[in-house]
C-alpha positions as CSV (number, residue, x, y, z in Angstrom):
1,X,-14.6,139.3,-76.8
2,X,-13.6,143.0,-76.4
3,X,-11.0,144.3,-78.8
4,X,-8.8,146.9,-77.2
5,X,-6.3,149.3,-78.8
6,X,-3.8,151.1,-76.6
7,X,-2.0,153.8,-78.6
8,X,1.4,154.8,-77.1
9,X,1.6,151.5,-75.3
10,X,5.4,151.8,-74.7
11,X,4.8,154.8,-72.4
12,X,5.2,154.3,-68.7
13,X,1.4,154.8,-68.2
14,X,0.8,152.4,-71.1
15,X,2.9,149.7,-69.6
16,X,1.2,150.1,-66.2
17,X,-2.2,149.7,-68.0
18,X,-1.1,146.7,-69.9
19,X,0.0,144.9,-66.7
20,X,-3.3,145.7,-65.2
21,X,-5.5,144.2,-68.0
22,X,-3.3,141.6,-69.6
23,X,-4.8,138.7,-67.7
24,X,-8.5,139.7,-68.1
25,X,-10.4,137.0,-70.0
26,X,-12.2,137.6,-73.2
27,X,-10.1,140.5,-74.4
28,X,-8.1,140.9,-77.6
29,X,-5.4,143.4,-76.9
30,X,-3.5,145.4,-79.5
31,X,-0.6,147.6,-78.5
32,X,0.8,150.4,-80.6
33,X,4.4,151.6,-80.0
34,X,7.0,153.5,-82.0
35,X,10.2,153.3,-80.0
36,X,12.1,150.6,-78.2
37,X,9.8,148.3,-76.3
38,X,11.4,145.7,-74.2
39,X,10.2,142.1,-74.7
40,X,7.9,140.9,-71.9
41,X,6.8,137.4,-71.2
42,X,3.2,138.3,-71.8
43,X,3.8,139.6,-75.4
44,X,2.5,136.3,-76.8
45,X,-0.9,137.3,-75.5
46,X,-1.1,140.6,-77.5
47,X,-0.7,141.9,-81.0
48,X,2.1,144.5,-81.3
49,X,1.8,147.3,-83.8
50,X,5.2,149.0,-84.3
51,X,4.5,152.1,-86.2
52,X,5.9,155.6,-86.2
53,X,2.8,157.7,-86.7
54,X,4.8,160.5,-88.2
55,X,5.5,158.3,-91.2
56,X,2.1,156.8,-91.5
57,X,0.3,157.6,-94.7
58,X,-3.4,158.3,-94.0
59,X,-4.5,156.1,-96.9
60,X,-2.7,153.2,-95.3
61,X,-4.3,153.7,-91.9
62,X,-6.6,150.7,-92.1
63,X,-3.7,148.5,-93.2
64,X,-2.0,149.1,-89.8
65,X,-5.0,149.5,-87.5
66,X,-8.3,147.6,-87.3
67,X,-11.5,149.4,-87.8
68,X,-13.0,147.0,-85.2
69,X,-11.9,148.2,-81.8
70,X,-14.4,148.3,-79.0
71,X,-12.1,150.2,-76.6
72,X,-9.5,152.8,-77.6
73,X,-7.0,154.5,-75.3
74,X,-4.8,157.2,-76.7
75,X,-1.6,157.6,-74.7
76,X,0.5,158.9,-77.5
77,X,2.8,161.7,-76.2
78,X,5.3,162.9,-78.9
79,X,7.2,165.8,-77.5
80,X,8.9,168.4,-79.6
81,X,11.0,170.8,-77.5
82,X,9.7,174.1,-78.8
83,X,8.7,177.3,-77.0
84,X,6.0,179.6,-78.3
85,X,8.5,182.2,-79.4
86,X,10.6,179.7,-81.3
87,X,8.1,177.2,-82.7
88,X,8.1,176.0,-86.3
89,X,5.0,175.3,-88.3
90,X,6.4,172.0,-89.6
91,X,7.2,170.6,-86.2
92,X,4.0,171.8,-84.6
93,X,2.0,170.2,-87.4
94,X,3.9,167.0,-86.9
95,X,3.1,167.0,-83.2
96,X,-0.6,167.6,-83.6
97,X,-0.7,164.9,-86.3
98,X,0.9,162.3,-84.1
99,X,-0.8,163.1,-80.8
100,X,-4.2,164.2,-82.0
101,X,-5.3,163.8,-85.6
102,X,-4.3,160.2,-86.3
103,X,-5.8,159.0,-83.0
104,X,-9.0,160.9,-84.0
105,X,-9.0,159.2,-87.4
106,X,-8.6,155.8,-85.8
107,X,-11.5,156.6,-83.4
108,X,-13.6,157.8,-86.3
109,X,-13.0,154.6,-88.3
110,X,-14.3,152.5,-85.4
111,X,-17.5,154.3,-84.7
112,X,-19.7,152.3,-87.1
113,X,-18.8,149.1,-85.3
114,X,-19.4,150.6,-81.9
115,X,-22.8,151.9,-83.0
116,X,-23.7,148.5,-84.4
117,X,-22.7,146.7,-81.1
118,X,-24.1,149.5,-79.0
119,X,-20.9,149.6,-77.0
120,X,-17.7,151.6,-77.1
121,X,-15.3,153.1,-74.6
122,X,-12.9,155.8,-75.8
123,X,-10.2,157.5,-73.6
124,X,-8.2,160.4,-74.9
125,X,-5.6,162.2,-72.9
126,X,-4.6,165.8,-72.2
127,X,-2.0,167.4,-69.9
128,X,-2.2,169.7,-66.9
129,X,0.2,171.9,-68.9
130,X,-2.7,173.0,-71.1
131,X,-4.2,174.8,-68.1
132,X,-1.0,176.9,-67.7
133,X,-0.2,177.5,-71.3
134,X,2.4,174.8,-71.5
135,X,6.0,174.7,-70.2
136,X,9.0,176.6,-71.5
137,X,9.8,174.0,-74.2
138,X,6.4,172.2,-74.6
139,X,4.4,174.6,-76.7
140,X,3.6,172.1,-79.5
141,X,3.0,169.2,-77.2
142,X,0.6,171.2,-75.0
143,X,-1.2,172.6,-78.0
144,X,-1.8,169.0,-79.3
145,X,-3.1,168.0,-75.9
146,X,-5.4,171.0,-75.9
147,X,-6.8,169.7,-79.3
148,X,-7.5,166.4,-77.5
149,X,-9.8,168.2,-75.1
150,X,-12.1,169.0,-78.0
151,X,-15.0,166.6,-78.1
152,X,-16.9,166.7,-81.4
153,X,-20.7,167.1,-81.2
154,X,-21.2,163.8,-83.0
155,X,-19.3,162.0,-80.4
156,X,-21.2,163.6,-77.6
157,X,-24.5,162.3,-79.0
158,X,-23.1,158.7,-79.2
159,X,-23.5,158.3,-75.4
160,X,-27.1,157.4,-76.1
161,X,-25.7,154.4,-78.0
162,X,-23.6,153.3,-75.0
163,X,-20.4,154.8,-76.5
164,X,-18.8,156.7,-73.7
165,X,-16.0,159.1,-74.6
166,X,-13.9,160.9,-72.0
167,X,-10.6,162.8,-71.9
168,X,-8.2,162.6,-68.9
169,X,-6.2,165.7,-68.1
170,X,-3.1,164.1,-66.5
171,X,-1.0,166.0,-64.0
172,X,2.7,165.6,-63.0
173,X,3.3,161.8,-63.0
174,X,6.3,159.7,-62.0
175,X,7.4,158.8,-65.5
176,X,10.8,158.8,-67.3
177,X,9.9,162.2,-68.8
178,X,9.6,163.9,-65.4
179,X,12.6,162.0,-64.0
180,X,14.7,163.9,-66.5
181,X,13.8,167.2,-64.9
182,X,16.5,168.5,-62.5
183,X,15.7,167.3,-59.0
184,X,15.5,170.8,-57.5
185,X,13.2,172.0,-60.2
186,X,11.0,168.9,-59.8
187,X,10.7,169.5,-56.1
188,X,9.6,173.1,-56.7
189,X,7.1,171.9,-59.3
190,X,5.6,169.3,-56.8
191,X,5.2,172.1,-54.2
192,X,2.7,173.7,-56.6
193,X,0.5,170.6,-56.5
194,X,-2.1,170.9,-53.7
195,X,-1.8,167.2,-52.8
196,X,2.0,167.7,-52.6
197,X,3.1,164.6,-54.6
198,X,3.3,163.3,-58.1
199,X,0.9,160.8,-59.4
200,X,2.2,157.2,-59.9
201,X,1.6,155.4,-63.1
202,X,-0.6,153.1,-61.2
203,X,-2.8,156.1,-60.1
204,X,-3.4,157.0,-63.8
205,X,-3.8,153.4,-65.1
206,X,-6.4,152.7,-62.3
207,X,-8.6,155.6,-63.5
208,X,-8.2,154.5,-67.1
209,X,-9.1,150.9,-66.1
210,X,-12.3,152.2,-64.4
211,X,-13.4,154.3,-67.4
212,X,-13.0,151.4,-69.8
213,X,-14.3,148.5,-67.7
214,X,-16.5,149.9,-64.9
215,X,-17.9,153.2,-66.2
216,X,-21.5,153.3,-67.3
217,X,-22.5,156.9,-66.7
218,X,-19.5,159.3,-67.2
219,X,-19.5,160.7,-70.7
220,X,-18.2,163.7,-72.6
221,X,-16.0,164.9,-69.8
222,X,-12.5,166.3,-69.4
223,X,-11.5,164.8,-66.1
224,X,-8.5,166.2,-64.1
225,X,-6.2,163.7,-62.5
226,X,-3.7,166.3,-61.2
227,X,-3.6,166.3,-57.4
228,X,-6.0,169.2,-57.1
229,X,-4.3,171.6,-59.6
């Protein structure tokens, strides 16, 4: 029985991933979310963890999340609309805490179990915006995603214990966030993608699925899924 945690499960990519793995046998699926999450018929098969990570006290972390996950996927994507020239320390700290530091702490707390079982799969996520220094109003978000590309040396060494850690740098994807962009601006943005289209949420969830269920040799990589950008 594999115990899986998906952080940010209410995201569009998170929901696509849940649909893909919900009927796999011998998994215990825990889904974290912090916003409205429509009830689905399969919710009786999973444990839901409704928690706003911004209000989570570090000392209470273990009361909300197990230390016994075999697979962790971090899809948390809190966005604070700030430019570099107008960012605040407080909001930037909050963004990094939610998107990066708390997920890192959850991962750290599960490492002992993974070492004992000689098995672990960890997927963190970054953004193609990191490559370009972020967008006009996504300085804090892009900075937090850049933090997620940092792979600690101790984690790198764990691949010898069959604990495989990778970060996906995700490109422009057909999600609610990108649908909010003015159509003309979005068309212009897509022209910059060599493959000339956005990724679908299925595209991204397929790669995550591969890395958590089929991967036995990719470790310690930041992998671009960005249409060639």
